[in-house]
C-alpha angles and dihedrals in degrees: 000000000000126000130179122226115220087244089060102257118137112235122201121213118190143156123240116244095206084099086076122072102217113127103175130065096250090051092048092052088048092054090052088061095041098046117002098053094049090047091053091048093049090053094046088228123154090212129025120201121222125203088209123211117202118182114230098259095053092043090054093048095049094042092065096040115071091182091056091050092051092048091049091049089054090050088055095044097051090052096050092248129136137187126208097150137043129199105228097170102096110058095199143317094045095154095045117131090259123027108146112135094354087085089074093061132126090031134191093279089071135077089225091068091047093050092048093051094048089047088055091049091053090051094046093051088065096040097052116110111251092247097047112118093214146336129242137206122194119211142175121287094257098280147324108293097254135085091029127144142144094284093053091045090053091049091052092049089053091050091051091053089050090048093054091048091050092050090050090052091051090051091051092051100041106022089232123124114223120182128192120220123204111214117216110221134175113265095023133107086260109043102147142037090255092054090048090054090050094046092052096043106128093010124125098267091182085074105018128057145128135303105210107211104191096208089053091048089052093049090053086055090234123153113234094226092052093046094050092046090053092049092046093051090052092045091236108149126226096232096177139005122212110207105218140142126217126205120258132186144155088213109062093186088070089068098061095103089057094064105106138159105242109064135033113249107195111202127207138176127202093253091065096263111150142183128178095226140011094255090054091049091053092047092049093048090232108196118242157274094080134193113195130201093235113128106222125184111284095231096045124111109194119208118270135297083041123073137166131236092249091128089061090048089054092048090050093050090051090053093045100048104016098090131076088278131024118256090216137016103197116077118174126185105222113186103146096160101079091113095055101043115122109286096256091056099041121106111239101194136037088250092056091049090050089050091052096048091046090052090052092051091047088052092050092046091050092049092051094044089050087060092055104274116138124220 
């Protein structure tokens, strides 16, 4: 969906398709018909934005086949769908029965991660709407925090230089600007805004910046205003915002039904206590209150004593779009955990999942319009 900031900037609001498991082009087109079209119809929107996820094999295949890219663009156009942002964090197999720490591999010390991201950039350059100012790709925050040493840090710095050079080459050849956004996440080399500033020190920040995932920001117990001030002082751009809510509670026992085997649910308390997953937090007796990296639907209000970090999301949106100009123009709803929610909350049919995603997008649109954006 498209919104207009009072200052004139066009804002793009999308939903991230990493919630769907398809990893080949035919499957991706099928999921457009099964989910994206019904979502667009439920919202009554002329155009629906997708934060598209392409697994590495399909990204590689399309990147070298201009005809395939043009055909895919037509498939989007005829359905009233558009793509300005890609999720390049999961490499493949993101909806497998067990993902956990595998999602951080290959990391930014490897040529595989560089190739994948540049493949995505080549694809996105041809998918971008003609009037889009730029495209964005979100990616992992370098690597999981261990093992990490000087040699791996140097390898990652080299890959980031190569990435910036590759993006510049794509711009020269296509005329389209593609920026890559590194997404701070608990447990990774880059967990916080300060670590993001350090990691991108000396990098080409015309092409590289930060993806601000609001659930991750909440789990780091960072205040949106402080985070954005730090990024602004360092001239590190917010390339993309992932609209997401984490779980929060003063009573950790209330979270036991959320422990599940597919995704990692990093858990943090405001005193600096940390666990890499819910099971570990329970075993360690981590004192509350807890915030848990568990993306829950934006519009949901779990029963007390559970809550979500929606107040932080609202604060962040106010900071991001409340000034004379918006600090970011790509907003992607990224709730990928629908399939692992507790049974009573889990959609059972494609129609129910489409209903849930549409409700999230309606929530996000209403929040932004309440801050002065026009639809």
